[in-house]
C-alpha positions as CSV (number, residue, x, y, z in Angstrom):
1,M,0.0,0.0,0.0
2,V,1.2,3.5,-0.8
3,I,0.7,6.1,1.9
4,S,0.8,9.9,1.3
5,A,0.7,12.0,4.5
6,I,1.0,15.8,5.1
7,G,1.0,17.2,8.6
8,G,2.6,19.5,11.2
9,D,5.5,18.6,13.4
10,P,7.9,16.4,11.4
11,T,9.2,14.4,14.4
12,A,5.8,13.7,15.9
13,V,4.2,12.8,12.5
14,V,7.1,10.4,11.6
15,Q,7.1,8.8,15.1
16,E,3.4,8.4,15.4
17,L,2.7,7.3,11.8
18,T,5.4,4.6,12.0
19,R,4.1,3.5,15.3
20,V,0.6,2.8,13.8
21,I,2.2,0.9,10.9
22,L,4.3,-1.2,13.3
23,D,1.3,-1.8,15.7
24,C,-0.7,-3.1,12.7
25,G,2.1,-5.5,11.7
26,G,3.1,-3.6,8.6
27,N,6.5,-3.2,7.2
28,I,7.9,0.0,5.6
29,K,9.6,-1.0,2.3
30,E,10.4,2.5,1.0
31,S,9.9,6.0,2.3
32,R,10.6,9.7,1.7
33,M,10.0,12.7,3.9
34,A,10.6,16.4,3.4
35,S,9.6,19.6,5.1
36,F,7.7,22.1,2.9
37,G,7.0,25.4,4.7
38,S,5.6,24.5,8.1
39,E,4.4,21.1,7.0
40,V,6.0,17.7,6.5
41,A,5.2,15.5,3.6
42,M,5.7,11.7,3.7
43,L,5.4,9.1,1.0
44,M,5.7,5.5,2.0
45,L,5.4,2.0,0.5
46,V,4.3,-0.5,3.2
47,S,3.7,-4.2,3.0
48,G,1.7,-6.8,4.8
49,N,-0.9,-9.5,4.3
50,W,-4.5,-8.8,3.5
51,H,-5.5,-8.5,7.2
52,T,-2.6,-6.2,8.0
53,I,-3.3,-3.9,5.0
54,S,-7.0,-3.7,6.1
55,R,-6.1,-2.9,9.7
56,M,-3.6,-0.3,8.6
57,E,-6.2,1.4,6.4
58,R,-8.6,1.7,9.3
59,E,-6.0,2.8,11.9
60,L,-4.2,5.2,9.6
61,N,-7.5,6.9,8.8
62,R,-8.2,7.2,12.5
63,F,-4.7,8.6,13.2
64,A,-5.2,11.2,10.4
65,G,-8.6,12.3,11.7
66,N,-7.3,12.6,15.3
67,N,-4.1,14.5,14.4
68,G,-4.9,16.9,11.6
69,V,-2.9,14.9,9.1
70,T,-4.0,14.8,5.5
71,M,-3.6,11.3,4.3
72,Q,-4.3,9.2,1.2
73,L,-4.0,5.4,1.0
74,K,-3.8,3.3,-2.1
75,R,-3.4,-0.4,-2.5
76,T,-0.8,-1.3,-5.1
77,E,0.9,-4.3,-6.7
78,P,4.6,-5.1,-7.0
79,R,6.2,-3.2,-9.9
80,R,6.8,-5.3,-13.1
81,F,9.6,-4.5,-15.5
82,G,8.8,-5.5,-19.0
83,K,12.1,-4.7,-20.6
84,E,15.7,-4.2,-19.7
85,L,16.3,-0.7,-18.4
86,L,19.5,1.1,-17.7
87,P,19.5,3.3,-14.6
88,Y,21.0,6.8,-15.0
89,A,21.3,9.9,-12.8
90,V,20.5,13.4,-14.1
91,D,21.6,16.6,-12.4
92,V,20.5,20.0,-13.7
93,V,21.4,23.4,-12.3
94,G,20.6,26.9,-13.6
95,L,18.9,30.2,-12.9
96,D,15.5,29.7,-11.4
97,Q,12.9,29.8,-14.2
98,P,9.4,28.5,-14.6
99,G,8.9,25.2,-16.5
100,V,12.2,23.5,-16.1
101,V,10.8,20.3,-14.6
102,H,8.0,20.3,-17.2
103,S,10.5,20.7,-20.0
104,L,12.8,17.9,-18.7
105,S,10.0,15.5,-18.2
106,G,8.7,16.3,-21.7
107,F,12.2,15.6,-23.2
108,F,12.3,12.1,-21.5
109,A,8.7,11.2,-22.2
110,A,9.1,11.9,-25.9
111,R,12.0,9.4,-25.9
112,K,10.2,6.7,-23.8
113,V,12.6,7.2,-21.0
114,E,11.1,6.4,-17.6
115,I,11.4,8.9,-14.8
116,A,11.8,7.0,-11.5
117,E,12.5,9.9,-9.1
118,V,12.6,13.7,-9.1
119,S,13.9,16.0,-6.5
120,T,14.1,19.8,-6.9
121,R,15.4,22.7,-4.8
122,S,15.6,26.5,-5.0
123,Y,18.4,28.4,-3.4
124,A,20.4,31.6,-3.6
125,A,23.7,31.5,-5.4
126,T,26.6,31.8,-3.0
127,H,28.3,35.0,-4.1
128,T,25.6,36.8,-6.2
129,G,22.5,35.8,-4.4
130,A,20.8,35.0,-7.8
131,P,17.8,32.7,-7.5
132,M,19.0,29.2,-8.6
133,F,17.2,25.9,-9.2
134,S,18.5,22.3,-9.2
135,V,16.8,19.1,-10.3
136,Q,18.0,15.6,-9.6
137,M,16.3,12.7,-11.5
138,A,16.7,9.0,-11.5
139,I,15.8,7.7,-15.0
140,N,15.6,4.3,-16.6
141,I,16.7,4.2,-20.2
142,P,15.5,1.2,-22.4
143,A,18.5,-0.9,-23.4
144,S,17.5,-0.4,-27.1
145,V,18.2,3.4,-26.9
146,H,21.6,4.6,-28.2
147,I,23.0,6.2,-25.0
148,S,25.6,8.5,-26.6
149,G,23.0,9.9,-29.0
150,L,20.5,10.5,-26.2
151,R,23.2,12.1,-24.0
152,E,24.1,14.5,-26.9
153,E,20.4,15.4,-27.6
154,F,20.0,16.0,-23.8
155,M,23.0,18.3,-23.6
156,D,21.8,20.3,-26.6
157,F,18.4,20.5,-25.0
158,C,19.8,21.8,-21.8
159,D,21.9,24.4,-23.6
160,Q,18.6,25.7,-25.1
161,L,17.1,25.9,-21.6
162,N,20.3,27.7,-20.5
163,V,21.0,25.2,-17.7
164,D,24.0,23.0,-16.9
165,A,23.5,19.3,-16.8
166,I,25.1,15.9,-16.2
167,M,23.7,12.5,-17.3
168,E,25.6,9.5,-16.0
169,P,25.1,5.8,-15.3
170,V,24.2,4.9,-11.8
171,K,27.1,2.9,-10.4
172,Q,25.7,-0.4,-9.0
173,S,27.7,-2.5,-6.5
């Protein structure tokens, strides 16, 4: 089951939400948490048998209602990979401008490259204070794609956006 939760105090939300999952017999498989303004946002993948998932749905909804946490729950199935995919990391940095993530996602979607993760951040440049923007993506490239051609197209595309970029294979141990 996928859990999306938004609430107040990060430490309390994490501690209490994970307590409910544990008490119900659930297991956290993956999770992400970040603070946005005065709120914390969590995204989790939890597992358990049918009884455990049903119990978690009931108890998590009760927890949300009692604690002012906005929560969505969605049952899901294990992810299936139909083709061989090559994991790559993408880092993009430039002056903050509207539409960068939209443009990047459009570039990859047009080439049937799967976007697995996206993380963005705005910040002030160290010496000038100029508004900057960075994007980190984890992508999965079909093995049938010519990597050097894709990388060259991507670098040209980023030049047109006036951003610096790196696209490199993920080193697996």
